[in-house]
FITOR-433542 format. One record per residue (C-alpha): x, y, z. Coordinates in steps of 0.2 Angstrom, whole numbers, plus 5000, padded with zeros to 4 digits. Example, Ala and Ser with C-alpha at 12.3 -4.5 7.8 and 13.67 -1.06 7.14 Angstrom:
506249785039506849955036
This chain:
478057244537476557154545476357054533478156994537477856984556476156894553476956744541478756734552477456694567476356594559477856474552478456484574476856414578476756274564478656224571477956224590476456114584477556014574478755994589477255984602476555844591478155734587478655704607476755644610476755544596478555474604477455424619476155334609476055154602474755064592474054904603473154754601471754814611471154894627471554794642471954634633473354524636474354414623475754274624477154274613478554154616478454174633478354374632476454464640476054604630475054684642474054854631473855024638473255174632474955264629476155134626476654944623477654864639478054694638478354584654479554444653478854274665480454324677479754534679480854604667479954754658480354824642479554904627478954804612479254854596477854914586477755034569477555214574477155384564477555554566476055664556477055824547476155934537477155934522477356044504478055934492479655844494481155914501482455804508483255924518481355914527481455724526482855744536482255864548480655784550481855604556482555714566481055744577480955554575481755434587481555254587481955094595483555024594483454904579482455014570482655134558481755314554481055344535479755444529478455404520477055544512477755634525477655534538479155504549478955324553480155194563480455024553481354854556483154874551483454804534485354764539486654814552488354844549489654714547490554744565491154594575490554624592489654454595488354464608487254334618485454374619484354344631483354214620484954104620485454164601487154224594487054364587488654444576488454624583487054704594486254814581485854614572485054574591483954714592483354694574482954514577481954594592481354724580480654574568480054464579478954594591480254534607480954624619482954534616484154604626486154564630486254444641487854494648488554314644489354224631488454064634488154054617489254084608489353894602488053924591489154044580490153874572489253684568490053564579489653364574490053244587491653184576492053364577491953374596492853204599494353284588494453424600494253344618496053244611496753394604496553494621497153354631498553344620498953504623498853514641500753564645500453684658499653664675498553844678499253984666499454164674498554324665499654414655500254574663499754694648498454584638498154574619497054744615495354674610493654754602492854684620493654744635494354584646493154544660494554584672496254604672496654504688495954354695494354384704492654324704491954324688490154404686489454254677489654174696489554344707488154444707488654604706487654774713487754904698488854964685489855134682488655244670489155244652489355404645489055424626490455484615489555624604487855644611486355694597485855884600484155834604485055714620485555884624484055944625483155804634484555784645483855864660482155764660483455594656484455644671482855664682482255514680483955404684483955514701482055454704482555284700484255294710483355354723482155204723483355064717484755104733483755024745483154884734484854834730485154724745483454634738483354514725483854594708482554514701481154574715482254754712481754754692479954704696479754834708480554974701479555114690480055104671479555284663479755314646479155504647480455604639481455444634482255464616482355324606483955294597484555294580485655124577486555224563487355324575487855174588489155064579489655004597488854964614489355114622487855214615486755064612485255044627485955234631484355264642484555124654486355114654486355234673485455104683485954924678485654754687486754624680485454504680484754414664483454264664485054144669484654214688482554194686482754014679484253934683485153914699486654014703488153914705488354024721487053904727487853744728489653704732490853654719491653474722492953444733494553424719495353324731494253194735493953164715494953004708494852974691494952774685496652824671498052944666496553044656495853104670497453204678497353294660495553334662496053394680497353484671496353584657494853624670496253714683496853804667495153884661494453884681495354074680494554124698494753964705493053954713492753794705491553824692492153884673490953994665490654104647491654234652493254134660492954034644493054194632494654264644495554094639495154114620495854294619497454264633497654094620497554204605496354074599494854204592496154244579496854074574496253984558494653864567495653684560494153614569492553704568492053654588492753784601492853784619491153864622490653694614491453624627490553724638488653704630488653514631489553474648488253584656487553454661486453524674486053664663486553814676487653884664489353834671490253664672491253604688492553474685491353324690490353384673491953404663492553234668491053174660491153244646492653184643491952984646493152974661492552874675492852954692493052834707492152854723492252774739490952814753491852834770490952734780491252584766493252594766493052464779491852334778491052214792490352054784489951894793489351744787489051554796490151404789489451314777488251424770488451514752489251704751489351854740490551994742490152154732491552284729490652464734491852554724490752674711491452684696492552504695491552384687493052274685494152304702495352174705495152064722496452014731496751924749498451944760498852044745498751924731497651914715495951814718496051754700497651674703497551624722496951444718495751424732494151304726492551364728492851524724492051624709492451804703491151914689491752084692491252174706490752014717491351864724490351704725490951574739490051404737490451374754490951454768492451384779493151464794494651464785493951584773494051724787495151874786495452034775494752044757495352204747494452254732495452394720495252494707496052414692497052564687497152654703497852504716497652644728495952644730495252494740494052434750494352314764493052174768493352084785492451924784492051844800491451664797490251594812490151424817488751324823488851264841489051094848488351024865489050884874488150834890489150744906488750614912487450544897486750424908486550394927485850314940485650394957484550334974482950454983483650594991485550584984486050754974486150744953487150854942487150874924488550974915488651074899489751124889489751194873490851274859490351384845490851564837490151664841489951604861488451514862486851524873486251384884484551354888483951214898482251094896481650954907480650814894480750964882480051114892480651244898481551234915480751324930482051404940480951494951480351344962482051334967481751124965483451154950484951254953485751324937487551374941489351394932488551514917487051384914488451254912487751134926486051104932485851054949484750954961485050934979483850784985483150724969481650614972480850494958479850624948481650704944482050554933481850654915482850694900483650864904484350944886485651084887485151174868486451284865486051424850487051564842486951674825487551524816486351394821485751274836486451104845485251004858486350864868485150764881485550694897484450554904484250524923483650384933482950414951482450254959482050174978483450074986482749904984482649954965484249994963485049904950486550024944487150134953488150244942488750224922489950364916491350364906492750384914494250474908496050424915498050504914499150374904500850414914502450354905503850344917505450254920504750114928503350084916501650164913500150184924498250234923497850374935495850444940496150644946494750644952494850514966496650514964496650334960497850224950496950094945498350024933500149984935501249924920502849884926504649874915504649684916502949654909502749544893501949604879501649574863502949534850504549444847505449324859506949464863505549604865504149514875504449624890503849814891505849884892507549834890508749784902510249864904511849784897512749834914512049784928510249694920509049814927507349884915507150054913505950144900506050254890504950354881504850484868502950544866501150474867499450494859497750444862497150364845495050354843494350284855495050154861496850154859498550244868499950224855501750274865503550284858504950194863506450254853507650134860506749984858506150064840504450044839502750074847501750024859500150014859498649994875496849974874496150104886494549954889495949824893497249934900498249824895499749834880498849774866500149754850501749814847502249904832504149904824504850064817506250164810507550174823506950304836505350344833505150514842503650614836501850544833500250644824498750564824497350624810495750554813494750614800495950494790496450364802498150394803499650404810501050484808502850444817504550534815505950444815507650504821508550344813510150424822510450564834511350674822509650674812510450644793509350514790507850564798506150474791504250494791503050324794501350314791500350184803498550164793496950114800497650134818495950164828495250004821495949844832496949734823499049684817499749864811501249924803502250074799502650114780503650254773502750374765503050394745504550484740504950654732505750564718504250434716505350314718505450164731507050244743506550314755506750504761508050514775507850704776506350744785506650854800505050894803503250874799501450954804499750914799498451044805497650974820495750944817494151004831492651094827493351244816494451124805493350954800494650864790496450924785496950894768498850924768500250894776501950974778503650924778505251004781507050954777508650964786509551124780508251174766507451324767505751234758504051164763503551014755501650964755500950804755499150734752498550654766497350554756498550484742500150534753500950584739501950734737501250884728502350944714502151124720503251184736503351324745504951434742505551514757507251554750507151734747506551744765508051644772507051544781507451364786505751304794505951224812504251214819502251244814500651304820499051324812497751454814496151384809494951534808496051634793496751454788498351524790500151414794501251484807503051434801504751494815506351474805508051464811509251574803510651524812511651464826511551604838510251724829508351734834506951624823505951734812504051694808503451654790501451664787500851544774499051554769498351344769497251374755498451434742500151414751500651584747501751684758500751804765501751884780503451904784504151944801505952024801506052094818507752014825506651944841505251854837504651714845505151544845503751424847501751464844500351374855498451374848496951314861495851194858494551294850495651404840495051564851496851594860498651584859500151594865501951654857503551634869504951764865506351654874507551784870506651934876505851824892504151844889502651764883501151874873499251794873498151854859496251834856495751754841494351854833493251794820493751854807495651794811496251944818497451924832496852034846498352064861497752044876499252014887500952044889501851924902503751944907504551784914506151774923506451564919506451484900504751414896504451224894502551214888501151304888499351214892497551284891496051254900494451324891492651304899491151404896490951384913491551544921491151644906492851734908493951644892495251524896496751494908498251474901499451384911501551384910502851294915504551334917506051214911507151244928505951274941504251174950503351314951501751324940501151484931499351514926498451684920496751714916496551764897495351874901495851974916497651964914497751904933499451794935499651674948500751554953500551364960502351314969502751154979502751044963503950904957505550984950505750954932507050834924508450854918508650934902510150844896509150684904507750724890508550724873507150704864506250864866506351044873504751014883505550944898504151004909502450944898500651014904499250904899497350964901496050814904494250844897493150994895492050904909493550814922494450994923496250944930497950974920499250854923501250894927502550784926504350814937505950714941504950634956503250614954501550654944500750814950498550834947498151004946496251044947495851184935494251254947495351284962497151294955497751184967498751034968497250894973498250744968500250694968501050514963502750524972503250334967503450374951505250444943505450504925503750534921504150594900502650584891500750604898499250574889497050604891495950464887494150434890493550354876492950494866493450534848
């Protein structure tokens, strides 16, 4: 009995020794060397005395797989004994316990079971199941674990470029839904769905911890070790709780990892994820390499999908595709969402006709490598151009000097070939000379003020995306001085006046003999917004060249006035300056009056002899009843620096008055009833509209060539429309844009025919009609009157729509002859007046008894300044523009039936009346024009306004707005013109 007890005690002792040795051997492994550190594939292997622990760059510490042995005593081969030896040997995942020579040894698994449960390792590789991942970790001696995402699923199949394009086309063709809802009962799967309802993806949102996963069938040894494991977990849980507010990576770095008493699991008993990694499943931080190496999508805002505009319809399909993939609607699509869509659509079980999957789409579209894609990245992989226009560039202001070359650039990003438009017309079909289009650029060879205005560039396939470029054209200044030469006695006062014009308004600087003017010594007085220089008591040393220097952004100009101060005994010329005068044509003949002195320097009576045939050798014809002579005048115009032309409708002729000689120099015969005349300085042509009869059914248009050249002239018919010799007897009205600093040369004239909804163009050089006409039939417009806006090059046309209907207006681009604007307002303006500088405009609305004053910007935009309601019918409007006050133009308005004259300041809007003027002539006595109360401004240096009346002529000072001269001895003044010998 003693031997039996001794033998039992011996076996018990051996079992205890074996159990103790197996437990301690599980805590040890072979190392490379004490205190040494090695690096493999970004893994730091740290050798310690008890175990080998690896540290990732990101800070995660884990075990590096090494071989370990359990030394046991054995007596021959015993299958059950070997199994019992492996029972006490615990191996890491991916290893299998084998017994060699009586030793339990953990070896890397040769193969894994064919279980389809794909995972992505933290090495970015695709594995069919977790066992394969752990086996690879063992074979490579690396710490490979589940990255908790499906970013590598694209690696499960090969996908070349051709297949990927085919998949893209297939996806766009199959998009028939906007955004799918999650099914109530999703299809069962070996892998549970990430969520059962829409919510934040764990790939996008960082979670804190997951619930513990319990093994379905605990191993007996697990039960034995559970208290030890639970103690370890409890310790870790205590440490982890305050670390949850920290970054998960830092929490892993600071958390102690305990390996004592930790069981090593065998893959044979673990066919799924429920028990793999059992030891570490109690405390889990969903932090992978992505968190350490790549920024989370939460660190950047997703692009606003409403602001993303694509160039074609494919972009809308890609947007719908993105909405179908973005299940949590956070603006990003990750691998978890791709997985859920795959399950929802049953793509996992469908045969793969194309080897590419949605995971490939995710992989290749992830341009910034943040393991998620946004809408911009998805559009990019589908080669869909995204259009973008910065808010601060939607309307762009561009300035250019007249005559300079210019390039306009379209700023719509993503559009290389936009559609350029002006006035809503394609610029390629615009027909404008000197403009070249090259993709997103427009080149101007030489910018003209008529080119000012709005230009738009539109995305070719998205015309609703456009940029507006407002082009302002600056014109260089011009300077004029008055008088150009003057002689003064010692002690007399001297004044030199300067007038400047240009866009923008020029700045004036005075120079004396080329040197800057000293204003501080009190010798010179500069007045009138720097437009006048004055010397109170001149001395001989004041004889000098006084220069008016004008400058603006477009350039500069200089004009010199010569002043001579001489002693009285040396005085040979007191003064030499240009004397401008009014030529007034009335019932008794015509007169020439100087407004400054209110002096009539010449009177020509109706009985005065004029050149011509014998029966027309008097200025005006005699009455058949009493033999008295009464003159009838329809219009008058200054022609060049030498002549004034005045039309006599009842005499069927034009009187030519020599300005210098102050007498009638020539008589030109015309067609019956010459009414309207217009002089074109650039071609030196005078156009005459003859009514032929008062019904105007046979009106003609004639021209006088070289009108400003002394000699014999004649009126000729312009070439008819049909090109034959027959005269055109249908002309109702004609118009040639006025010339000036902003329009130095007009190229075309415009003709309207009676009762025709068409405008005909004729070339001013050849006087031939163009084949192309401006058709206004669709606008129901019969052209009635014209005006021209030089800034922007617009021809404004008022249209007659019926006897009792108010007129409408049509705006035509001068360069292209295209209708760019139609105003269908039932109460449109009847006439438009444009100032000489083209910076101010007045429109008269007779049916509303109001007029509106506009300021014209450098881009051709009309800015409404003043709305004036009147209680009278407007007869005429005139402008007095001067840079002296710096307050803009003064607008004068006359009435058809009242004697008072109204004037207003265009800048301030103040309105005043000038009363006690001569009453206007009766309208029925003035059949040639609706203007029975003509207003005629003088020159810039004279600054007067003349207005004719039934019993006299009133001349008003524009400085004081008071009557300074009244000529009461004339009646029936019907035509007035200012002439000073200037071109």
